[in-house]
N, C-alpha and C positions, 0 to 999 in steps of 0.2 A: 500586418499582412495577413490576407486571408486565404486559407488553403481551399483547393477544389476539394470535391468527395473523394475522388480517386487518391490524392495526396493525403488526406486525412486518415484513409484505411491505412494505406502503406506506412504513413506516419506512426498510427496505434500500433503496427505490426514492430515497427522499430522500436517504440518505447517500451512494449513488453519484453522484447529481447533484451535491451538495457535494462529494465528492473530485473530480470531474470539471472543474471550475473552474480548476485549478492552471495546466493548459497555456495558456488564452486569456488569464488574469490575467498571466501570466510574460511573455507577448509583449507586453504593454503598459508595461512597466516603462521607465523613462527612462535611468536610469544604473546601476542595481545589477546587479551580476553575480555569477555563479557562487557561491562561498561566502557573500558577503554576502547574497544571496537566501537561502540556507539558514539562514543566524544569525537574521535577521530574523523568518523564518516560525517558527522554533523558539523564538525569545524570546517571541513574541506568543501562540504555544501554551501555553507555561509560563505566562503571565500568565492565560490564559484557564482554563485547567485549575485553576489555584489559586483561582479564583472557583467555577468549576463543580463541581469535586469535592467540596469541603465542603459545596456546597448539596445535592448528591444523597446523600452517603454519610455526612455529618456528620464531625466531628471525627476520627472512627474512622480516616479515610483515611490520616492522618499515622501512626498507629500501625500500620497496614498496611505503610508505608514503612519503618518501623523493626524490625519483626518478620517481614518478608517472607521473609528469607533469601536464599540465592544464587540461587533460581530466580526471583525477581522482579528481582533486579539483572542476570542474563543475559538474562532478557528486554527489559529497559530497554534493555540494549546493543543487541540486535537491533533495537529499535525506532528507536534512534539512528541504526544503520547504513541502514535504510529511510527515516527522514525525509532523512537528508543525501544519499545516491545519488540519491533519486527527483528532488529539485531541482536538484542539480548535473547530472544527465542531461538535465533538461528546457532547461537553458542550453548544451547540446552537441549534441542531435540533435532531431529532429522530435517533436512530441506524440504521433502515431501510433506511431511507433517504441517510444518509451517505455511507452506503454500496453498494445502488444501484447507486449512482452517480459515486462511485469509479469503478464500473462495466465497464463504459464507456471506461477504460482505454486503451484496445486495438484498438478502433476505433480512438480515440485521438492520438494514438500513429501512426496509419495508416495516418491520416490526415497531423501530423507535419512531417512525415517522407517523404510524398509527397512533402509537400512546402519546405522542408529544403534541402533534398538530393535527391529528384526526383524520388523516389520510386513510381513504378505504382501500383494503387489501381485496384483490379479486379471489375468487374461490380456486382458480388454476395456481394462483401465488401461495395460498394456504396449503394446497396438496405438495407443490414443491418445496415448501418449508418442512413439512413432514417429513418428506422423502430425504432431505438433505440433512435433517436433524437426525435420522436413523443411520445416515453414513458417517455422521462425525460422531454419534454415539458407539459404533462399532470400532472405529479408528482410536476414539479414546479409551475404550476398554482395552485395547492391547497395549496402549501407551502406559497405562497403570502397571500392566504386567512386565513391561520393559523398564520401568523405573524413569521415564520420560514426559509423565504426566504434566509435571510443573511448566516444562517448557511449552507444552501445548497451550497449557491455560494462558501462559504469557503471550503468545500468539493469538489468542483470541481477543486480546486488547486491542489489536489492529483492525480487525473489522469492526468492533465496537465503538471505538473512536472515530473510525470512518463515517459509521452511519450516523452518529452524533453530529459530525463536522458537516455531512450532506443536509441534515435535517435542520441544524442551525441556519445555514446559508439559504435554505429555502424559504425558512420563517423570516429571515431578516429580509429576502426580497419581497415577500408577501407585504412586508411592513413598510417598503418603499426604500429600504438600505440595500444598496449595491455592495456585495463582498469580492474584490478581486482576489481570486485563490492564490495567484502568483505571489503577491507580497506576502500572502497569510504563509505560504511556503517557508519563505525566509524567516519570518518569525518564528515560526516551528523549529526550523534548524538551530536558530540563536537559542530558544529555550531548552531544546534537548541539550545542546554543547554546554550551556551554563549548569543545568542539572545534573549532567553525567561527570563534569569535571571533578569534583570532590570525591566522586567514588571511582573514578578511574586512577587515582593516585596510589601508590606512586607508578609512574609510568614504566611499562616493561617491552613496550612495543620497539623492533628492531627496525632498522632503516627501510628493509623489505616490506615489514608490516605497515609503515607508514606510506610508502609508495603505493602499496595495494588499497589502502584506505583512502589514500587521495583520489584514486581510480575511481573508487565507488562513491566517493562524493560529488565527483564531477559528472562520471560517464552513468552510474547507476540512477542517481537521485537527482541532481541540479538539472541537466539536459532534458531528461524524460519526463519530468515532472511540469516543466515548462511546455515542452512539445505536447504534453497530454492535455493540457489545458487549452491550447491552440486547436487541437484537433476535436475537442469537445464542443467547441464553437460550432461546427460543421455538422458533426455526426450526431445521430438520434442515440438516446440513452439505451437502446436496446443493442445497438450497433457496438456501444463502448462497451457494454458489459459483457458481450461474446467475444470481443476481440482482445477484452483484458484477460480472458481465460488462458489466452497463449501464454501469460506468464507462468501458470502452474505447469503447462506442459515442458516449456523452455526451460524452466528452472529444474525440475526433475531429471530431465534428460541431460543437462549441463553437469549436474551434480554427479549424475551416474558415470558419465563419460569422463570429465574432467577431474572428478575425486574419487570414484569409485563406490560411491554412497548408493548402494542398491536399496530402492525402497521396499519398505517390508509389504506382504501380501495385502495385509489388513488395511494399509494405508491406501493402497491401489484400490481395493473394493470400496473403501469409504469415500474416496475421491472420486470414484466412477459415480457413486450415487449423488454426490454433490453436485459435480459439474454437469451430469445428464439432467438432474433436476432444474438447473439453472438454464441450460441450454433449452430445455423444452419449455419453461416458463417464458421465458424471452421471445423464442420463436412463434408462440402461440399469441402472446400480446402484441407482438410486431404485425403478425397477419390479420389480427382483428383491427388494427390502426389503418391498416392499408386500404 
């Protein structure tokens, strides 16, 4: 099924809204903590994808897993780091800090692609990276004072792994190997669940916790990840980057309204620099390509 451009735009808005519920839902957990939170979300993501993927792609999805080769499995490993680091970070620091740190993704991807496969970085992107770096440095300084620096560092693993993932995918594509990111998401969820299971024991989650984490596995991860890949086949990269920023806005507002988590002023200032730099960079680049 191929979406129209308008459908893809509204689809990405829906994707960011679904992604953004993780913070507020996590704040309403009763007993589940840290790696147990990650395990249950990844576990229910696996169960959801085992139903969704065959329904969309048929039984050939399992053939893709068998014949995907090293690119698919390395992509899955990157997804597993992203899944694990994101949820662990949410249990260690504020929702706003995690989401703003994740907004560094496009810049880190540009730097990693420059180092690994020699992609040229435009001067405007270098300027945007400097501005975004200043915003993150300002935010990180206050995190040290607040004792939440470790959580923000864990959150940094998400855009780093994402940058490596997209670079691996581009390199594999250049070498003639196609990587289907949807099965790679399933591989990532399986690795994340298996890796965090020993660290999650003994289980302490209540029935309510498991219900909320099942909701995250299906609605916050499995469905939006599949939908995002479908939207990416229609939308241009700048459009996706700009629309993805809605997750930061939605996530902070939901945590504020639904869990009373008021973002610190330094996080808002640093976040404004990061998001402003990304918006300016993508809009200028988009305008030059039109």
